[in-house]
N, C-alpha and C positions, 0 to 999 in steps of 0.2 A: 341303184343310185351310184354315181361315180364318186371317187374321193374328192374331186374338185367341187362337185355339187354339194356334197356333205359339208365341206369346209366353208363354202359360200353361205350355206344356210346357218351354220354356227356363227359366222361373222355377222350375219344379219341379226341373229339373236343377240349377240353381244351389243351391237349398235342399238337395238330396240331397248335392251335393259339399261344401257348407259344413258339413254334419253329420258329415263324415268327414275327420278331420285329414289323413290321407294323401292323399286326393283333393284336398283344398283346397290343400295344399302343392304337389301336382303341377300343378294349374291355375295357381297363382300362379307357379311356376317356368317353366311352359310359356308363359304369357302375359306375364309381367313385371308383372302387376297386383297391387297390394296389396289387403288386405281393404277398406280405405276406398274405394278406386277401384271395386272390385266393387260395393260397396253403393251408391255414387253413380251407377253406370252401369246400374242395374237396368232402366231403360227404354231404354237405348241398344242399337239393333239390332246394332251391331258387337260389343259385349260379349256380348249374348245369343247371337249366332252363334258367338262364340269359345267360350262355355261348351259349346254343342252340339258344336262341332268337337273339343273336348277329350274328350268322351265317345265320339264317333264314331271317334276314332283307335285305340281299343283295345276290342275286343269284351268283354274281361274287365271293363271298366268299364261298357260300354253295356248288356249283358244284365241285370246285377243292377239297374241303374237302371230299365230297362223293366219288369222283374218287380215292382219296388217300387211303381211308379205304375200298373201294369197296362195297358201299351200295347205294341203291336207294335214290335219292334226297328227296323222301317223308318221309323217315324214321326219320330224325332229328325232323320233326314236330310232328310225332307220339310219339317219345321219350319224347319230351317236355311235351306233355299232360299226358303221363304215369307218369313222374317224379312228376308233380304237382298235379296229381289226378283230373285235370280239364277235362271237355269234350269240344271238339271243338264247337265253336260258342256260348259259354256261355256269 
């Protein structure tokens, strides 16, 4: 996965979350970020990774998102590692 593809997927995730008030409130409560900070941090790898982490923590959130954008449910996890530059199991 390229860095551009990973960022695009994270931005799709943010848009998906923002369109659902329950998910948005969950992300904000989980991260402590308000809507303005989320908007300002759209290009910030830490915020994008946090958005993906939020979806990844609950399969009931992850699977519907993946179905919505038409991607394999394993891709958000891969994208998270590409965005942060980490390798799995560090």
